[in-house]
KOLMAR-680926 format. One record per residue (C-alpha): x, y, z; residue in three letters. Coordinates in pm, 1 decimal. Layout:
<nodes>
+----------+----------+----------+------+
!       px !       py !       pz ! type !
+----------+----------+----------+------+
!        X !        Y !        Z !  Ala !
...
+----------+----------+----------+------+
</nodes>
This chain:
<nodes>
+----------+----------+----------+------+
!       px !       py !       pz ! type !
+----------+----------+----------+------+
!  -5268.6 ! -13980.7 !   2607.0 !  Met !
!  -5248.3 ! -13704.1 !   2347.9 !  Lys !
!  -5161.3 ! -13448.9 !   2616.1 !  Gln !
!  -4880.6 ! -13675.0 !   2745.8 !  Ala !
!  -4733.0 ! -13703.2 !   2396.0 !  Lys !
!  -4739.6 ! -13324.7 !   2353.7 !  Lys !
!  -4563.6 ! -13278.9 !   2686.5 !  Lys !
!  -4292.5 ! -13525.8 !   2578.6 !  Asn !
!  -4241.0 ! -13344.2 !   2246.8 !  Gln !
!  -4198.7 ! -12996.1 !   2399.1 !  Arg !
!  -3863.8 ! -13060.2 !   2579.4 !  Pro !
!  -3719.1 ! -13218.1 !   2264.4 !  Asp !
!  -3826.9 ! -12921.3 !   2052.1 !  Lys !
!  -3694.6 ! -12676.7 !   2310.5 !  Ser !
!  -3358.4 ! -12857.3 !   2315.6 !  Phe !
!  -3326.5 ! -12838.5 !   1935.8 !  Lys !
!  -3416.6 ! -12469.8 !   1940.9 !  Thr !
!  -3158.0 ! -12397.9 !   2208.6 !  Glu !
!  -2894.9 ! -12600.0 !   2020.6 !  Leu !
!  -2967.8 ! -12409.9 !   1698.5 !  Lys !
!  -2951.8 ! -12077.5 !   1882.5 !  Arg !
!  -2612.1 ! -12162.8 !   2030.1 !  Arg !
!  -2479.9 ! -12281.6 !   1693.8 !  Phe !
!  -2599.4 ! -11961.7 !   1525.4 !  Asp !
!  -2434.5 ! -11757.1 !   1800.6 !  Met !
!  -2110.6 ! -11955.9 !   1755.0 !  Trp !
!  -2114.9 ! -11890.4 !   1380.5 !  Leu !
!  -2186.1 ! -11521.5 !   1439.3 !  Leu !
!  -1894.7 ! -11487.0 !   1680.4 !  Gln !
!  -1658.5 ! -11657.5 !   1434.7 !  His !
!  -1783.3 ! -11439.2 !   1149.9 !  Ala !
!  -1728.0 ! -11126.9 !   1360.0 !  Gln !
!  -1375.8 ! -11240.5 !   1454.8 !  Ala !
!  -1305.3 ! -11335.3 !   1093.4 !  Phe !
!  -1391.6 ! -10994.5 !    947.9 !  Phe !
!  -1256.6 ! -10803.0 !   1249.4 !  Phe !
!   -914.0 ! -10965.6 !   1204.9 !  Ser !
!   -922.8 ! -10888.4 !    832.0 !  Leu !
!  -1003.6 ! -10525.4 !    915.9 !  Gly !
!   -709.8 ! -10514.2 !   1157.3 !  Gln !
!   -485.8 ! -10649.7 !    881.8 !  Tyr !
!   -600.1 ! -10386.3 !    632.9 !  Val !
!   -576.3 ! -10115.8 !    898.4 !  Lys !
!   -194.0 ! -10139.1 !    902.4 !  Asn !
!   -115.1 ! -10235.0 !    541.0 !  Pro !
!    255.0 ! -10144.3 !    527.6 !  Ile !
!    376.2 ! -10330.3 !    836.7 !  Ser !
!    147.6 ! -10626.6 !    775.3 !  Asn !
!    252.1 ! -10646.6 !    410.6 !  Leu !
!    619.3 ! -10652.3 !    508.0 !  Leu !
!    553.8 ! -10929.4 !    758.7 !  Thr !
!    351.3 ! -11123.3 !    502.4 !  Thr !
!    624.7 ! -11077.9 !    239.8 !  Ala !
!    882.7 ! -11230.1 !    474.6 !  Val !
!    647.5 ! -11523.6 !    536.1 !  Ile !
!    590.8 ! -11560.0 !    161.7 !  Gly !
!    964.2 ! -11570.1 !     88.3 !  Ile !
!   1015.2 ! -11823.8 !    367.2 !  Ser !
!    747.2 ! -12045.9 !    210.7 !  Leu !
!    863.4 ! -11988.7 !   -147.8 !  Ala !
!   1225.4 ! -12095.9 !    -94.9 !  Leu !
!   1168.6 ! -12460.7 !      4.5 !  Pro !
!    866.5 ! -12492.2 !   -224.9 !  Ala !
!   1069.6 ! -12374.8 !   -526.6 !  Ser !
!   1353.3 ! -12612.8 !   -438.0 !  Phe !
!   1109.5 ! -12901.6 !   -416.1 !  Tyr !
!    961.2 ! -12802.3 !   -751.5 !  Leu !
!   1300.6 ! -12786.3 !   -921.9 !  Leu !
!   1393.0 ! -13120.7 !   -765.1 !  Leu !
!   1072.6 ! -13273.0 !   -905.9 !  Asp !
!   1165.1 ! -13142.0 !  -1250.7 !  Asn !
!   1512.9 ! -13293.4 !  -1226.6 !  Val !
!   1363.8 ! -13622.7 !  -1109.8 !  Arg !
!   1127.3 ! -13621.1 !  -1405.5 !  Thr !
!   1422.2 ! -13593.3 !  -1642.6 !  Val !
!   1639.8 ! -13843.6 !  -1456.0 !  Ser !
!   1358.1 ! -14099.8 !  -1432.6 !  Ser !
!   1340.3 ! -14112.4 !  -1812.1 !  Ser !
!   1715.9 ! -14170.7 !  -1823.5 !  Trp !
!   1701.0 ! -14436.4 !  -1552.4 !  Asp !
!   1420.0 ! -14620.6 !  -1724.9 !  Gly !
!   1589.7 ! -14630.1 !  -2065.5 !  Ser !
!   1863.9 ! -14892.9 !  -2076.2 !  Leu !
!   2094.9 ! -14874.8 !  -2374.9 !  Gln !
!   2359.0 ! -15138.8 !  -2432.7 !  Val !
!   2630.2 ! -15076.0 !  -2690.4 !  Thr !
!   2753.8 ! -15387.6 !  -2869.7 !  Leu !
!   3092.3 ! -15367.8 !  -3041.7 !  Phe !
!   3098.4 ! -15645.8 !  -3300.7 !  Leu !
!   3401.2 ! -15838.3 !  -3418.6 !  Gln !
!   3599.0 ! -15640.7 !  -3680.4 !  Thr !
!   3555.5 ! -15915.1 !  -3940.6 !  Glu !
!   3174.1 ! -15886.3 !  -3919.8 !  Ile !
!   3044.8 ! -15719.4 !  -4238.4 !  Thr !
!   2748.3 ! -15481.3 !  -4261.2 !  Glu !
!   2526.6 ! -15757.4 !  -4404.0 !  Glu !
!   2620.6 ! -15991.6 !  -4120.4 !  Gln !
!   2564.1 ! -15709.7 !  -3868.6 !  Ala !
!   2218.3 ! -15650.0 !  -4013.8 !  Ser !
!   2131.1 ! -16020.9 !  -3991.6 !  Glu !
!   2261.0 ! -16030.1 !  -3633.9 !  Phe !
!   2048.7 ! -15724.9 !  -3542.4 !  Ala !
!   1738.3 ! -15894.1 !  -3684.9 !  Asn !
!   1821.5 ! -16199.0 !  -3475.2 !  Lys !
!   1850.4 ! -15983.3 !  -3161.9 !  Leu !
!   1512.9 ! -15819.4 !  -3230.7 !  Asn !
!   1350.2 ! -16158.2 !  -3166.8 !  Lys !
!   1493.9 ! -16165.4 !  -2813.6 !  His !
!   1222.7 ! -16129.3 !  -2548.6 !  Ile !
!   1420.2 ! -15866.5 !  -2353.9 !  Met !
!   1521.2 ! -15655.1 !  -2654.9 !  Ile !
!   1277.8 ! -15405.0 !  -2799.7 !  Gly !
!   1482.7 ! -15223.0 !  -3063.2 !  Glu !
!   1823.4 ! -15240.3 !  -3227.6 !  Thr !
!   2001.8 ! -14959.9 !  -3409.6 !  Ile !
!   2296.9 ! -15036.8 !  -3638.0 !  Ile !
!   2585.7 ! -14791.7 !  -3667.9 !  Ile !
!   2803.7 ! -14916.0 !  -3949.9 !  Asn !
!   3178.5 ! -14875.7 !  -3931.1 !  Arg !
!   3190.7 ! -14610.2 !  -4205.8 !  Ala !
!   2943.3 ! -14384.4 !  -4023.8 !  Asp !
!   3124.8 ! -14443.2 !  -3695.5 !  Ala !
!   3459.0 ! -14344.2 !  -3850.6 !  Leu !
!   3307.7 ! -14034.2 !  -4011.1 !  Ser !
!   3156.3 ! -13920.1 !  -3680.8 !  Glu !
!   3478.1 ! -13992.6 !  -3492.2 !  Tyr !
!   3676.8 ! -13787.5 !  -3745.0 !  Gln !
!   3436.3 ! -13498.7 !  -3701.8 !  Arg !
!   3436.3 ! -13502.2 !  -3321.4 !  Leu !
!   3789.9 ! -13609.6 !  -3234.3 !  Ser !
!   3993.8 ! -13362.3 !  -3440.0 !  Gly !
!   4219.7 ! -13642.3 !  -3573.0 !  Phe !
!   4073.1 ! -13646.8 !  -3921.0 !  Ala !
!   4410.1 ! -13619.7 !  -4101.4 !  Glu !
!   4568.7 ! -13893.4 !  -3888.3 !  Ala !
!   4275.6 ! -14126.5 !  -3949.6 !  Leu !
!   4290.5 ! -14061.1 !  -4324.8 !  Asp !
!   4644.2 ! -14198.5 !  -4324.7 !  Ala !
!   4521.1 ! -14540.9 !  -4208.5 !  Leu !
!   4495.2 ! -14814.3 !  -4472.6 !  Asp !
!   4166.4 ! -14950.4 !  -4335.8 !  Glu !
!   3888.9 ! -14855.7 !  -4098.9 !  Asn !
!   3985.0 ! -14977.7 !  -3747.8 !  Pro !
!   3635.4 ! -14932.1 !  -3603.6 !  Leu !
!   3386.9 ! -15221.0 !  -3587.8 !  Pro !
!   3018.2 ! -15219.0 !  -3663.9 !  Asn !
!   2815.9 ! -15119.5 !  -3358.8 !  Val !
!   2464.1 ! -15214.5 !  -3249.4 !  Ile !
!   2271.2 ! -15007.0 !  -2996.9 !  Leu !
!   2015.2 ! -15208.7 !  -2801.5 !  Ile !
!   1709.3 ! -15068.8 !  -2626.5 !  Lys !
!   1506.9 ! -15289.1 !  -2390.9 !  Pro !
!   1157.5 ! -15422.5 !  -2441.9 !  Ala !
!   1063.8 ! -15330.5 !  -2080.2 !  Met !
!   1110.3 ! -15022.4 !  -1866.7 !  Asp !
!   1285.5 ! -15003.2 !  -1529.0 !  Asn !
!   1494.1 ! -15317.9 !  -1573.2 !  Met !
!   1676.9 ! -15390.6 !  -1251.6 !  Asn !
!   2052.0 ! -15439.8 !  -1231.5 !  Glu !
!   2035.9 ! -15818.2 !  -1205.0 !  Gln !
!   1834.4 ! -15853.3 !  -1526.7 !  Ile !
!   2062.8 ! -15602.2 !  -1699.4 !  Thr !
!   2378.3 ! -15793.7 !  -1602.0 !  Asn !
!   2223.9 ! -16122.3 !  -1717.6 !  Glu !
!   2141.2 ! -15967.1 !  -2055.6 !  Leu !
!   2491.7 ! -15823.2 !  -2097.2 !  Ile !
!   2651.6 ! -16158.2 !  -2002.6 !  Thr !
!   2433.3 ! -16334.5 !  -2257.6 !  Glu !
!   2520.6 ! -16083.5 !  -2529.5 !  Leu !
!   2895.9 ! -16096.5 !  -2460.9 !  Glu !
!   2889.1 ! -16473.6 !  -2496.2 !  Ala !
!   2767.7 ! -16449.3 !  -2857.4 !  Met !
!   3043.7 ! -16509.9 !  -3114.7 !  Pro !
!   2958.8 ! -16198.3 !  -3317.4 !  Glu !
!   3015.0 ! -15969.2 !  -3016.0 !  Val !
!   3358.2 ! -15843.6 !  -2919.3 !  Asp !
!   3239.8 ! -15647.8 !  -2612.8 !  Ser !
!   2927.1 ! -15498.7 !  -2459.2 !  Ala !
!   2919.8 ! -15164.1 !  -2281.5 !  Gln !
!   2664.7 ! -15034.3 !  -2038.6 !  Tyr !
!   2755.2 ! -14750.9 !  -1804.6 !  Asp !
!   2493.9 ! -14678.2 !  -1538.0 !  Ser !
!   2731.3 ! -14535.3 !  -1278.4 !  Gln !
!   2656.1 ! -14174.3 !  -1372.2 !  Trp !
!   2282.5 ! -14235.8 !  -1327.3 !  Ile !
!   2345.8 ! -14386.5 !   -982.9 !  Lys !
!   2563.4 ! -14088.7 !   -889.5 !  Arg !
!   2289.1 ! -13852.2 !  -1003.1 !  Leu !
!   2028.9 ! -14034.5 !   -792.3 !  Leu !
!   2253.8 ! -14020.2 !   -484.4 !  Phe !
!   2309.2 ! -13647.7 !   -542.5 !  Ile !
!   1933.6 ! -13593.8 !   -571.7 !  Leu !
!   1882.5 ! -13782.4 !   -244.3 !  Asp !
!   2135.9 ! -13556.9 !    -70.4 !  Ile !
!   1967.8 ! -13246.8 !   -214.0 !  Ile !
!   1629.3 ! -13378.5 !    -97.6 !  Asn !
!   1756.5 ! -13412.2 !    259.9 !  Arg !
!   1907.6 ! -13064.5 !    247.7 !  Ile !
!   1570.2 ! -12928.9 !    134.6 !  Ile !
!   1396.3 ! -13108.4 !    424.1 !  Ile !
!   1637.7 ! -12947.7 !    671.9 !  Ile !
!   1595.5 ! -12607.3 !    507.2 !  Leu !
!   1216.1 ! -12642.8 !    504.8 !  Ser !
!   1213.5 ! -12727.7 !    875.0 !  Thr !
!   1427.3 ! -12426.3 !    962.1 !  Leu !
!   1215.1 ! -12191.0 !    750.3 !  Leu !
!    893.2 ! -12334.1 !    899.8 !  Ala !
!   1029.5 ! -12254.8 !   1245.8 !  Ile !
!   1115.8 ! -11905.9 !   1119.3 !  Ala !
!    754.8 ! -11858.0 !   1000.6 !  Val !
!    624.2 ! -11968.9 !   1340.9 !  Leu !
!    853.4 ! -11719.5 !   1514.0 !  Leu !
!    752.0 ! -11437.2 !   1278.8 !  Ile !
!    379.0 ! -11500.7 !   1323.8 !  Val !
!    416.4 ! -11555.9 !   1698.4 !  Gly !
!    610.3 ! -11234.5 !   1748.7 !  Asn !
!    362.0 ! -11035.7 !   1538.2 !  Thr !
!     67.5 ! -11172.0 !   1738.8 !  Ile !
!    254.1 ! -11104.3 !   2064.1 !  Arg !
!    293.8 ! -10736.3 !   1970.5 !  Leu !
!    -72.1 ! -10721.7 !   1872.6 !  Ser !
!   -172.2 ! -10866.8 !   2212.3 !  Ile !
!     33.2 ! -10611.7 !   2403.9 !  Tyr !
!   -101.8 ! -10325.7 !   2190.5 !  Asn !
!   -456.2 ! -10432.4 !   2284.0 !  Arg !
!   -375.7 ! -10513.1 !   2647.6 !  Arg !
!   -621.4 ! -10257.4 !   2790.6 !  Ala !
!   -901.6 ! -10386.4 !   2565.9 !  Glu !
!   -829.8 ! -10745.9 !   2673.0 !  Ile !
!   -835.0 ! -10651.3 !   3041.6 !  Glu !
!  -1172.9 ! -10479.6 !   3004.2 !  Ile !
!  -1315.4 ! -10776.8 !   2812.4 !  Thr !
!  -1200.9 ! -11014.7 !   3085.0 !  Lys !
!  -1343.4 ! -10781.4 !   3349.9 !  Leu !
!  -1687.5 ! -10810.1 !   3189.1 !  Phe !
!  -1665.3 ! -11189.6 !   3178.1 !  Gly !
!  -1509.9 ! -11250.5 !   2838.9 !  Gly !
!  -1358.8 ! -11597.2 !   2813.0 !  Thr !
!  -1010.7 ! -11671.8 !   2679.4 !  Asp !
!  -1165.0 ! -11851.5 !   2381.4 !  Ser !
!  -1365.4 ! -11542.3 !   2290.5 !  Phe !
!  -1062.3 ! -11313.1 !   2326.8 !  Ile !
!   -812.8 ! -11531.8 !   2139.5 !  Gln !
!  -1039.5 ! -11592.6 !   1838.8 !  Arg !
!   -950.0 ! -11269.6 !   1647.5 !  Pro !
!   -577.9 ! -11330.8 !   1705.1 !  Phe !
!   -607.0 ! -11682.5 !   1564.0 !  Leu !
!   -781.0 ! -11549.6 !   1256.4 !  Tyr !
!   -504.3 ! -11289.7 !   1223.4 !  Ser !
!   -255.2 ! -11576.7 !   1206.2 !  Gly !
!   -475.7 ! -11737.9 !    942.1 !  Leu !
!   -464.7 ! -11422.6 !    729.5 !  Trp !
!    -86.1 ! -11406.7 !    758.5 !  Tyr !
!    -69.6 ! -11766.1 !    639.7 !  Gly !
!   -314.2 ! -11715.7 !    352.2 !  Val !
!   -156.0 ! -11398.1 !    216.5 !  Phe !
!    194.8 ! -11537.6 !    274.7 !  Gly !
!    103.2 ! -11845.7 !     68.7 !  Ser !
!    -36.1 ! -11625.1 !   -208.6 !  Ile !
!    287.7 ! -11423.8 !   -220.0 !  Ile !
!    489.1 ! -11748.5 !   -224.5 !  Ala !
!    273.5 ! -11880.3 !   -511.0 !  Trp !
!    323.3 ! -11559.7 !   -709.5 !  Leu !
!    701.7 ! -11566.6 !   -654.8 !  Leu !
!    727.7 ! -11929.9 !   -765.3 !  Ile !
!    498.9 ! -11884.7 !  -1066.4 !  Thr !
!    684.9 ! -11577.4 !  -1190.5 !  Val !
!   1021.0 ! -11750.9 !  -1139.7 !  Ser !
!    909.1 ! -12059.4 !  -1332.8 !  Met !
!    780.3 ! -11842.7 !  -1617.3 !  Gln !
!   1115.3 ! -11664.2 !  -1634.3 !  Met !
!   1298.4 ! -11998.8 !  -1652.4 !  Leu !
!   1057.4 ! -12159.8 !  -1898.5 !  Gln !
!   1203.4 ! -11994.0 !  -2209.8 !  Gly !
!   1575.8 ! -12063.9 !  -2147.1 !  Pro !
!   1503.9 ! -12422.4 !  -2038.2 !  Val !
!   1296.4 ! -12480.0 !  -2352.2 !  Lys !
!   1579.0 ! -12351.2 !  -2571.2 !  Gln !
!   1832.0 ! -12571.7 !  -2391.2 !  Leu !
!   1620.2 ! -12886.8 !  -2422.4 !  Thr !
!   1560.1 ! -12815.8 !  -2792.0 !  Asn !
!   1936.6 ! -12831.7 !  -2845.7 !  Leu !
!   1930.8 ! -13185.7 !  -2706.3 !  Tyr !
!   1629.9 ! -13285.0 !  -2915.8 !  Gly !
!   1396.9 ! -13305.0 !  -2616.9 !  Ser !
!   1048.1 ! -13162.5 !  -2568.4 !  Asn !
!   1082.7 ! -13133.4 !  -2189.3 !  Phe !
!    907.1 ! -12839.4 !  -2023.7 !  Glu !
!    929.1 ! -12722.0 !  -1665.3 !  Leu !
!    652.5 ! -12851.4 !  -1441.9 !  Ile !
!    472.8 ! -12578.4 !  -1246.9 !  Gly !
!    300.3 ! -12600.6 !   -912.1 !  Leu !
!    -33.7 ! -12714.4 !  -1046.8 !  Gly !
!   -358.3 ! -12719.1 !   -850.8 !  Phe !
!   -265.0 ! -12988.8 !   -597.2 !  Val !
!     73.8 ! -12840.9 !   -504.2 !  Asn !
!    -77.0 ! -12490.9 !   -489.2 !  Ser !
!   -342.9 ! -12619.1 !   -250.3 !  Leu !
!    -75.9 ! -12791.6 !    -37.8 !  Ile !
!    123.6 ! -12467.4 !    -26.5 !  Leu !
!   -187.2 ! -12278.6 !     88.7 !  Leu !
!   -267.7 ! -12536.6 !    356.0 !  Leu !
!     90.7 ! -12531.7 !    487.4 !  Ile !
!     82.8 ! -12152.1 !    509.7 !  Gly !
!   -252.6 ! -12155.0 !    689.7 !  Val !
!   -136.8 ! -12428.4 !    928.6 !  Ala !
!    183.9 ! -12243.0 !   1016.2 !  Leu !
!     -5.3 ! -11915.6 !   1061.1 !  Gly !
!   -268.0 ! -12068.5 !   1288.8 !  Leu !
!    -17.3 ! -12272.4 !   1488.8 !  Phe !
!    218.5 ! -11977.2 !   1536.2 !  Gly !
!    -62.6 ! -11749.9 !   1651.8 !  Ser !
!   -204.9 ! -12021.8 !   1879.6 !  Trp !
!    131.3 ! -12069.3 !   2054.1 !  Ile !
!    170.4 ! -11695.5 !   2104.7 !  Ser !
!   -186.3 ! -11646.7 !   2228.4 !  Val !
!   -168.3 ! -11934.9 !   2475.7 !  Lys !
!    159.7 ! -11806.5 !   2611.2 !  Arg !
!     85.9 ! -11433.0 !   2646.3 !  His !
!   -291.5 ! -11412.2 !   2692.3 !  Leu !
!   -284.2 ! -11601.1 !   3023.3 !  Ala !
!    -46.5 ! -11340.6 !   3171.0 !  Ser !
!   -298.9 ! -11057.6 !   3120.4 !  Ile !
!   -550.4 ! -11026.0 !   3402.2 !  Glu !
!   -771.2 ! -10729.1 !   3499.5 !  Pro !
!   -643.5 ! -10536.2 !   3800.3 !  Val !
+----------+----------+----------+------+
</nodes>
């Protein structure tokens, strides 16, 4: 019985040994192709660097547009989420009555904050901004009413809720009119949507350009090594074995192209950071440009690698089959 068990264990052990040997051989072949393709890249640094630079620029353009669009969306989302209704009170409403009315509004479930602009401050600001200071001084009394600015208690109020609130406010006897202009925000969102679609089209065209660049570069590399490929096939080399270094070459083009794209975007964002910070300070905002970050940088790298591998795979499949030993 013991001898039968030993005989049954030997084939299983032999199978595992053979499987491990084949896996080790597979890893060795990939490692050889990996470093061989890197050596081929370093062997012709000028031409390969120029090709990689073109790939990097092609990747950087849509990525930078997407990044700028994300920054604009970050700013516009804060505008879209902050409703502000301007209430123009009746002219006979005094400052004390306006203050009492504002306190009453603060108890409303949909109102989070009220800011009173009294008629004297409003007239002073209008004189300063309009340029009609002398004409306004000639008036016997202040024609401007007291104004209350209302901010909501909730973010992202939809249009139906907003209209209901404005209708309710306009019906109050203290209110002469209520103003809320969201058309410019809607226009901005439509413009951003158009820009987003333009970027998608541009990204698609540039991705095709990267595939063509990588494919053409691999095609030239295949024809330059035609004699070597013929000899390898003559000695029994399979297409998978022959195409492996070319695929890794495409990978290196994608990796280094992504690195160049990342450097271009990072340097560009650093150059814009200072002027944008100064501009936002003038508007009393602490907004800062959002960079690529780890996740977006990883996505950029993966896109570059995918385009490099896919472009080289298309070229290898198309041109390698046409080479046969004579």
